[in-house]
N, C-alpha and C positions, 0 to 999 in steps of 0.2 A: 564815778569816772574810771576807777580801776577795773570795774567789772566790764565797762564798755570797751576799754583797751584790751582786756583779755579776750574779748570776742573779735574786735576789729583787727588786731595784729595778726592772728592766725589766718583770718580771711584775706587780708592784704597780702600776706606772704604766699598763700596758695594762689591768689590771682596773679602775682608777679611770676611765680614759678611756671604756671601754665601759659601765661602770655609770652614770657621770654622763651619758653620751650617750644613754641609752635614752629612749624616748618614755614619757610618764607620763599615765595616764588614770584618772579617778575619777568614778564616778556616786554621787550621794548616795542615801540610803535611799529605797526605792520608796514608803514611807509618806508621804514629803513630797509626792509628786505627788498623792496622794489628797486632800490638804487644800487643794490649789490648783486654781483654775479658769482655763483658758486660752481665749482666743478662737481657735476652731478654723478661722476663715476668714482670719486675718491673722497676720503676724509683724513684729516690729520687730528690725532687725539693726543692729549698730554695728561700726565698725572704729576702732581707736584705737592709735596709736603712743605708748606710755606712757613712753619714755625711761628705762626701769628705775625708774619711779615717782619720779624725781628732779625737784626743782624747780630754779630757776635758780641756787640756792646749792649744789646738789649733794646736798641732803638727800633720802633715799629714804623714802617713806611709802606703802606699798601700801594701807593702810586709807583714806587720803585719796583715792586713785584709785578704790577700790571705792565710796566714797560719791559721787564724781562720777558714776560709771557707774550707781549705784542710782537716780539722778534721771531717767534716760533710759527706764526701763521696758523694757529690751531683753529679747528672748527668746534672741538669739544675739549673742555679743560676740567679735570677733576682736581679739587684742592682738599688737602687735609690740614688739620691744626689751624683752623680758621677762627679768629677771635671775632666776637660780636658784642660791641659796647662794653668791653672790659677795661678797667683802669690801666692795666699794663700796656695797652695799645691805644691809649688816648680816647677811649669810649667810642671808637669808630666801628661802623658796620663794614667790616673788611670785604665780605663777599659782594655787597652792593657797590662799594667804592671801586673795586677792581673791575666788576662787570660794566659799570657805567663808563669807566675810562676806556675799556675795550669795545664799548657799544655791543655788548653781548647780553643775552638773556641769562638768568641765573636762578638757581634754587639753593637755599641754604637749610641744612638740617642740624640742629644742635645735638651733640652727644652728652654734654655736661651742662647743667644749668646752675649758675652761681647766684641766681636771683638778680644781681645787678647786671648780669650779662651772661653770655653763653659761649660755647666752644664746640666746634664740630667740623662737618664736611660740607663742601659746596660743589656744585656742578654748573659750569658755564657753557653756553652753546650759542653759536651764531644762527641756529635754526630755532623755530618755535618749540617751546617745551610744552608737551601735551599733558603730562601728569607726573606726579612724584609721590613717593611715600618713604618714610624712614622706618627701618626695621631694627629694634634694639638687639644687640648681640649679648650672649652671656659673658660675664666679666668677674674678676676678683679685685683688681687694683683700681681700674679706671673705666667708667662706662664707655662702650664702643658701639658703633651702629653701622648699618648698611643703608646707603641712599640709593633707591631704585627709581630711575627717571626714564621716561619715554619721550623721545624727541621726534619731531616730524622731519624726515629726510626724504626728499623727492615725493612727498605726499603719502609716505608710508611710515609706520612706527619703527624707530630704532631704539633699542634698549641699552641703557647704560647703568651699570652697577658699580658704585664706588664705595670703598671702605678703608678703615684704618684699624688694623688688628693690634692686639695687646702686646706688651713687652714680654710677659712670662710665657714660656712654652706651653704650660698647662692651660693657660687662657686660650692660646691660639688653637690648641687641639679642639677645645669645645667650640670656639668661634667658627673654625673651618668646618666642623661637623654640622653646625647649625646652618652655615652658609650653603653647604652642599645640599642639605635637605631642602632649603628654600629654593635653590636653583633648580632642583629636581621637579618642582611644581610649575616651572616657567617654560614657555616655548622659546628656547634660546637660539632662535634664528635672528640675524641682524642684531648682534649684541656684542658689547665689550664689557669686560670686568677688569677694573683697574684700581690702583691705590697703593697705600703703604701697608704691606703685609708683614713687615718686621720679620721676614722669613727669606732666606736665601734660595735661589733657584734650585739648587741641588738638594734641598731639604725634602725628604719624603713626605712631609706634611702637605706639600702642594700637589702631590701626585693625584689625589682624588679630583681636584679641580680640572685636571687635564682630561677627565672623562667627559666633561661638558664643553670645554673650550680648548682651542689650540694655543700652544705657547711657542710661537715661532722662534723666539730668541733661544729658548731652552733646546728646541729641536736642532737649531743651527749651532749650538754650543757657543753662542755669542753672549757674553756677560758684560753688561754695562756697569759703570760705577755710578750709583745713584745716591750715595750718602757718604759724607766725610766723617772723619774721626777714627781714632786708632782701633776701638773695639768693634765698631759697626761698619767700617770701611768696606765697600763692595756694593752688591745689588740686593736691595730688599723691597724696592718699588717695582711693581710689575703691571703689564698690560696683557690680558688674555683676549682672544678673539673667538667669536663663534665660527664654526667650520665653513660657513658659506662666504666668509670674508677672505680676501687675499692680502697677505702681508707684503709690503713693498720695502720698507726700511725703518730702522729705529736708531735713535742716538740720544745721548744725555750730556749736554754741555756742562762741563764742570765749572760753572760760574754761578754767581748769585749771592744773595744775602742769607739764605736759609742754610741749615746744616744738611739739607737734601738738595739734589739737583733735579731739574724738570726732565722727565722722561718723555720723549716725543716719538710717536709711531705713526707712520703713514700706511694707509690701507686702501685697497680698491674694493668697490662694491660689485655685486653680481651684475652682469649685463642686463638681465631682465629684472631690475631692482624692484619695481612695483609688484611684479608677480611673486618674486621670491620673498618679499617682505609682508605679504598679506597676512593678517592675524589669523 
């Protein structure tokens, strides 16, 4: 029996690791799209580090987060620090719960696998999700990743890259270098890069990203407050746009149960969107 257990336990552990660690994608029924009307010339995108949907007392409530997000009227929502079936958040699949409450499609990609559950990034969209992949980033303290998602906007691909970078500057240097090299391989038209970069707008570490994407808030010297707390108070969550997109406005309401605030940006698409977005 002991010999059998010695064989079965590692196999079961490996199975749970790879099963829990898989990427999860779900599109809602196509009929829901038929009953909704979208502005074909504009998009509203949001990035929000939800801290596992926990408030300052440690109580997790994904429905409360979903209701916060519902007020923003977003077409695309990037979430960081998303719990999936972890004890601290009641074993709930938070990405799925939030997406279902908002009637949005979603893709969830774990960065850390705890066997009993995972923790990572998610992307929600009110348009169909065409494809997704998760790219592990170099790390020292905690595994981090980039979620690369393609969405159908007006019948053409729209690229969304979302990430959550490390706390140590030495980590972020390597992660941003890796990210820059990855983006260099992509056709970055009709694209947004957004997430929790743990890096302030004025930090030179972000300068290389501005070779690929425009940073309209930095250009306008408009700095939002995106995180609370004495040591990290300020703007560390960012939304970058490809150069063919037009910035309209951005804001970050200083409310909610997380230690971050949702960053909301409105953009306009090119007039000849289908031609401009052709792969």
